[in-house]
C-alpha positions in Angstrom: -72.4 -28.6 -195.7 -71.4 -31.7 -193.8 -68.6 -32.5 -191.5 -66.2 -33.2 -194.3 -66.8 -29.8 -195.8 -66.3 -28.0 -192.5 -63.2 -30.1 -191.9 -61.7 -29.1 -195.3 -62.4 -25.4 -194.7 -60.8 -25.7 -191.2 -57.7 -27.3 -192.6 -57.5 -24.5 -195.2 -57.3 -22.0 -192.3 -60.8 -20.5 -192.5 -62.2 -19.1 -189.3 -65.7 -19.7 -188.0 -67.2 -16.7 -189.7 -65.8 -17.7 -193.0 -67.1 -21.3 -192.7 -70.5 -20.0 -191.7 -70.7 -17.6 -194.7 -69.7 -20.4 -197.1 -71.9 -23.2 -195.8 -75.4 -23.5 -194.5 -74.5 -23.8 -190.8 -76.1 -21.0 -189.0 -75.0 -22.2 -185.6 -71.4 -21.5 -184.6 -71.7 -24.3 -182.1 -72.0 -26.8 -184.9 -69.0 -25.3 -186.7 -66.9 -25.4 -183.5 -68.0 -29.0 -183.0 -67.0 -30.1 -186.5 -63.9 -28.0 -186.9 -62.6 -28.3 -183.3 -60.9 -31.7 -183.7 -59.3 -30.7 -186.9 -58.0 -27.5 -185.5 -56.5 -29.4 -182.6 -54.7 -31.8 -185.0 -53.3 -28.8 -186.9 -52.1 -27.2 -183.7 -50.5 -30.4 -182.6 -48.7 -30.8 -185.9 -47.5 -27.2 -185.9 -46.2 -27.6 -182.4 -44.4 -30.8 -183.3 -42.7 -29.0 -186.2 -41.4 -26.4 -183.8 -39.9 -29.1 -181.6 -37.8 -30.5 -184.4 
């Protein structure tokens, strides 16, 4: 699974273990690398909604 696949699963709310079980990434470091930016974006949007 490439970055786009990990990104989609992260946006769907999957945690690292779920992403690892679905894809072929054995390394959690790679999952964190690929999903980290997307999770940060989701947290920022969620925080912004709370502000409004």
